[in-house]
N, C-alpha and C positions, 0 to 999 in steps of 0.2 A: 504494500500500500504506500502510495506517495505520501511523504510527510507534508503537513500543512503548517505554513508559517502564518501565525495570526497577524493581521494588520496592526501596526503601531501608530497611534496618534499622539503627537507631542502636545503637552500642556505646559503652561508656565508653572513652575514648581511652587511658587509662593502663593498662587491663587489670590493675588492681591486685588483689592476692590477699588473702583474708580468713581469719581463724582462727575455729574453732568447735569443736563437740564431735566426738570421733572416731567412726569407723564402729562400733566395738565397745566402746569405753570401757575397754579393758584397762589395768591398771597394774602396774608392777614396782617394788617398794620405794617406793611412793607416786608414782612418775613415770608420767605418762600415755604410753601407747604408741600411736602412730598406725599402724594397719595399712597395709601396702603392698597396695593393691588389685590391682596387676598381679601380684604374687606369689601372692595369694589366688586370683585368676582362673586363673593357670597351674596351681596346685595342683588346682583343681577342673575343669580342662579347659574353661574358659568364657571369654567375653569380659569385659573389665573392667566394662562397664556392667551386667552381670548380677549382680554381687555387692555392689551398693551398698545393699541392704536397703530399697529403695523399691518402690512398686507396679510390677509387671512388671520389677523390677530397678532401673530408673533413671528412672521417671516420678514427678515430684513432683505429687501431687494438689493441686488448687486449694483454697486456704484464704484466710481474710480478710486475714492479714498477709503478703501475697505481694510486697511492693515490694522494690526493691533496697536494699541497705544504704546508710545515710547517714553514720553515725558513722565518720569517717576514722581514729579511734584504733583501730578494729578491723582495720585493713588492714595487710598486710605490704608491704615494699618490692617493687618490680618485680623479676622474675627474667627476664633477657634470653633465656635459652634457651627457657624455657616460653612466653614471649610470642611468640617466633619460631615455635614449633610451632603455637600457636593461630592466628597470622597465616597460616600455611600452609593451615590449614583454611578461613579466610576466602578465601584466594586460589583455592582449588579452586572455590568458588562463583562467584568473579568470572570465572574463565577458562572454566568449563564450563556455567554457567547464567546466567539473567537476573537473579539475585539480587545485590544490592550491599549490603555492610555499610559503614558510615561511622562516624567518631567521633561520639560524643554531643555535643550542644550543649544549653545551658541551657533552650532553648525546647521540647525534645523531651518529649512526654508519655509515649510508649511507647519502651522501649529494653530491651536485654539487658545484664546485668552479669556479666562473667566472674569467678567467684570460685574460690578454691582451698581451700575448707573441707575438712578431713579427714573428710568424710562420704560419700566416694565420687564416682562420676560420675553426674550426674542433671540433669534439666531438667523444666520444665513443658511441656505440649503446647499449642502455639498461642500467639497473642498474648493477653496479659492487659492489663488497664487499669493503666497505670503500669509502673514498672521491674520486671523479673523476672530471676531468677538462672539462669545456666547454670553448674553447678558441675563443676570438673575438679580433683579432689584431686591434690596434687603427687605423691604416691606412687602411680603406676600409671595415672592418668587423663590426664596431659598427653601425648597421643599424637595424631597427625594424624587417624587414623580414628575415634578416640573423640570428638574434638572435632567432626568432621563429623557423626557420629551424633547427638550431643546438640544440635547446631545444627538438624538436621532435625526433632528433636522440637520445638524452640522455634518452628520455622517451620510446624508443624502436623501432623506425621506420627506415628502410632503405629507399633508394630512390625509387620513384614510378616506374621508368623504370627498377628496379631490379625485378619487380613482375613476378611471374611464367608465367602469361598470356601475357606479354608485346609484344611478337611477333605477337599477333593478333591485336595490336593497333599501333605499331610503327615499322618502318624499320630502322635498324642500317646500316649506310653507312660506312662500314668498311674501304673502300679505302681512306676516308677523315680523319680518326683518326690518330693522331700522333703515329708513330711507337713506340711500347713498352707500349702504354697506352690503349690497347684493353681491359685489365682486368677491366677498369673502367666501362665497359658495361656488366659485369657479371650479370647473373640473377640467382634467387634462386629457388630451387625445392619446390613443394607444401608441403613437410613435414618440410620445414625450415621457411617459412613465410606464411602469410594468408592475404587476402584482406578484411576479416571480412564481407563477403557478400555484398561488394560494387562493383560498376563498376569502370573500369580503369579511372583514373582522370588526364586528360591532363594538367589541370590547377593547380594541386596540388603544394603547396609550396615545396614539396619534389621531384618534377620532374626536371630533367636537362632541360636546354634550348636546342634548336636545333643545337647549334654550340659547344657543350661541347667537349673539347679535340681535336678540329679541328687543323690540321697543315697547312691548305691551305686556310683558310677563307671560306670554303664550309661547308654546313650542315653535321653533323654527324648522325642526326636522323630526320626522317620525319614521320608525322602522316599517317596512312593507312585509315583514315576516313575523308579525305578532307583537306582543308586548315585550320588547327587547330593550335592555339598557344600552344607551349610546355612550361609549367612552368611559374612562375612569382615570384616576390620577395616582394610582398606586405603583404599578409595575408593568413591565413588558409582558405581553401575552406570548404564548408559544408561537403564534403566527407572526408576531412582530419579530421574534428571534429567527424564525425560519427565513423570513424575507431578508433580514439583515445579513445572515450568514450566506445566503445565496448571492446577495449583492457583492459580498467581499470574497466569494469563491471558496469558502471553507465548508460548504454543505452542498451536496448534489441536488 
């Protein structure tokens, strides 16, 4: 049997946190208020990554200035609890998949940088040339499942309900979606993404919940296969793992 070399993804070893603009930019008596993404998500009955204001909630679209931060003066000190939570997400990949994260070294061209900007939970999708940020806002995003979700984006996955075949499994309730947010339910053509020969996974950690981008508290998405839970925030499913390992060539 041919040996399998697990892919290695470099990370900045210190997992230092950075400061930037807030999600909504609110001020009280001139003081900037950083929104609690977790509280906002709970209020809207949504997952934290769905309220960050990016494309499809938490996807940072590719732009020219997409490298990791260099200026150390912009960084905060380490936060032991938050670092431990993020490490638990790395450990899930290490114990359940062929993916291995390791500390960054100076010769690495490509790496991910874990930041704590108060701009929500978000990531680019797939590898970029040069360093790229995975952002986990301190208020509401430093959660095991959120970190796993964003790392899967960085590894190359879009949301499950973006799948080409999604209309065979879920109904999008367009009338309940906040006006102007319909693009968050875009789906992709078969020549853009693949399901790696797996079935549609309602419980994928990459699936929106049923109230994503609702403006009236009513569901925006329903299963076409009965009363099925949509998404969760705890852990990768077996289907998530199969797709990931097939993408990286360590599973048939």
